[in-house]
N, C-alpha and C positions, 0 to 999 in steps of 0.2 A: 605442538600440532604442526605437521609438515604443510609446506606450501602447496595450495591447490593449483591447477593449471589455469592460467589466465584465460578468461572467456574471450571469444572473438570480438564481442561488442565493445571491449575497451578501446580497440582501434577506431570504431565508429564514434565513441564518445570523444576521443582526442581530436578526431577530425572536425566534430561539430563545435567543440570549445575554441579550436583554433580559428574559427571563421571570425572571432572578434580579437584582434591582436592585443596582447599585454592585458588581457581581462583580469586574470587572477592577480597579477602584479598591482593593478589599480584598486582592486578590491582590498588587498592587504595594506595598501599604502594609507587608506582612509582610517585606519584603526588608531585610536587614541586611548582605548580602555586596556586595562590589564587582561591577559588572556592566560588561560590555564593549559595544561597539557592535553586536556580532553577537548577535541574540536567542537563537540556538541555544545560546549559551554561558551565558547568565545564568539561564535558566528552571530553576527547581528544582520538578520535577514532584510532589515530595512535598507541597510547599506547596499547590499548586494543587489536588491531589486531596483534601487534608485539608479545605481551605477549602470546596471545591465540595460535597463530600459532606455536610459539616455544613450548609451553607446548603440543600442539596437536601432533607434529611430534615426541616429546621425550617420552611421557607418555601414550598417548591414540591414537588408530587408528580406533576406532569403532564408535566414534561420530563426526558429522559434525561440525567444528569450527564456520561455518557460522550460523548454527542453535543456537548454544549456545550464540553467539554475539546477535543474533536477540532477544532471550529471556531475556537476561540480560538487553538490553536496553528497552525492552517493560515493564519489572517489574518496572522501574522508574516512569512511567506515568499511566500504567494499564488502558488505554483508550480502549473502544471498539466502533467502528463505525458501524452504522447500516442504511441502505438505504431502502426506501419504495419499496414495490414491483413494483410500477409503474415506479419509477426511475431505478431500476435494469433491468426491462424489456427494457427500451429505451436505457439505457446506456450500458448494457452488449452486445447489439447487434451492437455496434458501432465498426467500423474497425479502429484500432489504430496503424497501421504500421508507421514507420519512425517518431517517436515522439522524440524530444529533451529530453535526460535524465536530463537535467539541471532543467526541470520542476519539477522533484521529490524532489528538495530541498525545495519545498513549503510544504512538508508534515508536519503536526503538531508535529511529532516526528520522531526519526530515525527509529523506529520499530513500526508498528501499527498492530492492529487486526481488520479485517473487518468481521462482521457477514454476513454469506452468506448460509442461511439455504436451499435455493432453488437450489444451484449449486452441481454438482456431479463431483468427480474426477474419474480417471480411474486406476483400479487396478488388472487386466486389464479391467475388466468389469466396468460399471457404479457403483459409490460407493458414498453415501451422505456424506456431510461434514457439520459441524457446522459453519465453517468460515475458514479464512486464516490469517497467519501473512505475512507481507510484510516488506522487509529489503533491501535497496540498499547498495551495498558493494563498498566502495571508495578505491582508489589507494592512494599512498603517496602524490600525488599532489592535492588531494581533488576532483578528477573526478570520476564519477560513472562508474565502469567497469562491474558490474554484478548486476542483481536482484534476489533475492532469495524469493520464495514464499513457505511457509510451510503450507499445508493443515492440518486442525484439523479434524480428521476422527470421524464420528459418531460410536458408538458401535453398530454393527450389524453383525450377522452371526459369532459371536466369534472374530471379527477383530476390533481393535481400536488402536489408535496411531497418529503419525504425519508422514506426507510425504512430503519431500523436493523436490523442483525442481528449476531450475535457467534459467535465460535468459542472454546471453552475450550482452553487450553494446559496440558497435564498433564505434569509432570515435565520441562519445557523442550522438549516435542516438540508440534508441530502435528499432531495426529491428525485428518485430515480424515474418515477412515472413522468415527471416534467420533461425528462430527456427524451420521451417518446414523441415529443411535439412533431418531430419530422414524419411520423406516421400520416398526419394530415396531408402531406405532399403526395401520398399514394391514393388519395380519394379525389374524385372529380364530381362535381354536382352540376347537373343539367336539368333545364326545365323541358319536359317533353309532354305534350298535350295537356298543358296546365298542371302537370305533376312533377315534383321534384324527384329526379332519379339520381342515385349516387352509385357510381361505378368506381371500382377499386383496381388499381395496378398491382396485381398479384406479385409480380417480381419485385417491385419496389417495396411492397409490404413485407415480403418475405426477408429481404435484405435488412429492413429496419428492425424486424423482430429478432433475426439472429445477432444483430449488433447489440441490441438491447440485452438479449441473454448473456452475451459475453461480457458486457459491463456489469451486470448483475452478479455473475460469477466472480469477476475480479474484485469488485467491492466487498463481496462476501469473504473472499480469502483474506484481504486486508484486515477486515474487521475481526476475523477469527485470530489473526496474528496479535492484534490490539488486545483481545480478550485474555490471550495467554501470556502477555508480557511480563506479568509477575513471576512466571515460571522460567522465563529465559535467563539462564545463568551463564556467566562468563567469568573465568579465573583471571585474576590480575597477575600478569607474568612479572610485574615490576614492583613487588612488595618492597616497602622500606620500614625500618623499624621507627617507632614513634620519636625515639631519641634523636635520630639523625634525619627525620623527615623534613624536607624543605619544598617550598613552593617555587617551582621552576617556570619562568615565562620566557618563551622563545620569541624571536623577532619575527619568524616566518614559519607558520605551522604548514606541514606538508601532508598530502594525501597518504592514506594508508598504503603500505607496500604489498601486503598479501591479501588474497581473496579469502574470505572466511565464509563457510557455508554452514547453515543451521537446519536442523530437522525440526519441524513444528508439527506436533502430533504424530510423528512417524510411528513411535512405539504404541501409542494408543491405537493407531490404525492397524497395526500388527495384531494387537489383542482383539480388536473387533473382528478382524479376517479369521483368526483362530477360532473364535467362538462361533462364527457363522458356519465354518466348516465342520465343527464338531457336534452341531445341534441340527435338528430337524428344520426344513425351511418354513414350517408354519409358526415357528417361534421367531418373532421379529424383535428387533431391538427398539428401545425407546429413542425417539428422535424429536429434537426440538426444531421446527421449521422456521422459526424466527429467533433472532438473537434476543436475549432478556436484558433490557436496560432498566436500571434502578438508580436512585440517587443515594448517597451516602447518608446514613441515618443521623449522623452528627452527634451520636451519644459519646463517642470518645473525643470530646473536645475540651478546651479549657473552660472550666466552670465559671471563671471570673469574667468570661466575655459572653456577650449576648448570642444565644444559639442562632445559627444561620437558618433563614427561611428556606422552604422546599426548593424553590426556584434558584437559590443562591448556592446550593450545595452541588458539588461536582458530580456529574452523572457517570456511572460506571457500567461498562459493557460486560456482561457475563454470557459467554456463548455456552449453552448447555450442550456438550458434545453427546453423540450416540454412545450410550453406555450399555454394554451386555447385561442383560437381566439373568437372574439366577446364577450369577457367577460365584464359585465357591469362596474365594477370597478377594473381595473388592479392593482391599488395601494394597494387593500386589499389582494393581493396575498402574503401570508407569506412565507419568504425564509430564515429567520434567523435560524441558527442552534443552538439549545440549548441542554444542558444536560438533561437527563431524570430523573425526580423525582419519586423515588419509595417510 
């Protein structure tokens, strides 16, 4: 696969990381464990978070430590995920309140970048973005406690940069509705003639509503990627025969050199679009407006061990995509996610 053009935001990332001198060197210096060639296997997030937080409070108070962690992790894989317009249209309109945060551990890496050319952030007016970074922040016990989203702003009207926002995870649940607490700030209660009168600042309410809708769309897109993770395939370009296979541990793992872009649901979106064009408008497609979450049945387990209880089994996210009805050959519907060859 040929090398893709390096996006402009790589310069922004390098600038942000450089706000803390020798950060990456100190992170690697603390390693005493054996490390594999796969950066996703060797990184110990507790070390990074401890070092970064310490340096952040000691040396720098102008840059967000979570943004820096997000960028450091992303540079090791440099993967960009892109959804088709049809998938985005259906998925982004899905309401995703009260989703188990554990689902996000199905992400292809700890920090991902999602292309989202049709989304707009609020600054405070509607503002176009190229895409966004997504990074779940873990506590010492490995539980997700916050979700960080960093919008990559398009250069327009003299404004460009990165905008960070976060969502709290309470009790292992992503409570999107809880993030709307700021809506209360748009309401004012007054007592007039012994009656309570509530007035609403419509501009502030509109701002909060649009920001919430954007967050909902972005979380929905990330969850869709998690649901399709088993179909994301990548060829190993460095295959070795079992006879000469060796475990290689390098002293200093480096970030990925090339950008890799992945189509997620692109061909499925093309099939949906083709079906809609060939059929009358009154024939709608079946859609699922909420992701379907279930727990593993536990049937295929070791019979010698005690079966896990329902709350102990790992939850699985199955996003039921809009599938054309009355399709002649459903088996021809392509759903495998593959990297884009440029």
